[in-house]
C-alpha positions in Angstrom: 3.1 0.4 -38.9 5.4 -2.9 -38.1 4.7 -4.8 -34.5 9.0 -5.2 -34.2 9.7 -1.2 -35.2 7.0 -1.0 -32.5 8.6 -2.9 -29.8 12.4 -1.5 -30.7 10.8 1.9 -30.3 9.0 1.3 -26.6 12.7 -0.8 -25.6 14.0 2.8 -27.1 11.9 4.9 -24.7 12.2 2.1 -21.5 16.1 3.2 -22.6 16.2 6.6 -22.2 14.2 6.4 -19.3 16.8 4.7 -17.4 19.0 6.6 -18.4 18.0 9.4 -17.5 16.9 8.0 -13.8 20.7 7.1 -13.5 22.1 10.2 -14.2 19.3 11.8 -11.0 20.2 9.5 -8.9 23.6 10.3 -9.8 22.9 14.0 -8.7 21.4 12.7 -5.8 24.3 10.9 -4.5 26.9 13.7 -5.5 24.2 16.5 -2.9 24.1 13.6 0.0 27.9 13.6 -0.7 28.4 17.4 -0.6 26.1 17.2 2.5 27.8 14.8 4.6 31.1 16.7 3.8 30.1 19.7 4.8 28.7 18.4 8.2 32.4 16.4 8.4 34.2 20.1 7.9 31.9 21.9 10.6 32.8 19.1 12.8 29.0 18.3 13.9 29.0 19.4 17.5 27.5 17.3 19.8 28.7 13.9 17.9 30.0 12.0 20.6 31.4 8.9 18.3 32.6 5.6 19.8 32.7 7.2 23.5 29.1 6.8 24.2 25.8 8.6 23.0 25.0 12.2 22.6 22.3 12.5 24.8 19.5 10.3 26.8 16.9 10.1 24.3 13.9 9.2 25.8 12.2 7.0 23.6 15.7 4.9 23.1 15.5 4.7 26.8 12.4 3.1 26.7 12.9 1.0 23.8 16.2 -0.5 25.7 14.2 -1.0 29.1 11.6 -2.6 27.1 14.0 -5.3 25.5 16.0 -5.8 28.9 12.0 -6.5 29.7 11.1 -8.8 27.5 14.5 -10.8 27.7 14.2 -11.1 31.1 10.7 -12.6 30.9 12.1 -14.6 27.8 15.0 -16.2 30.1 12.1 -17.2 32.9 9.7 -18.5 31.0 12.2 -20.6 29.1 13.6 -22.2 32.3 10.6 -23.0 33.8 9.2 -25.0 31.1 12.7 -26.8 31.5 
């Protein structure tokens, strides 16, 4: 077997695999878009959009409070050094 033909066969197989993966990814995207359309059609009750959050998520509230505390601490230490 000629090494050149072996390399060509490997490249051909890799090409077929890439084409298969591309088609698979297109089906995944179309499935996801179908789900998004379905959610938009149903109105997805509970989504507040730009007017405000849906509800108080305890983890999100904790993270916001922690961020505020760290920012206040950082501002306090940066002014003390000056």
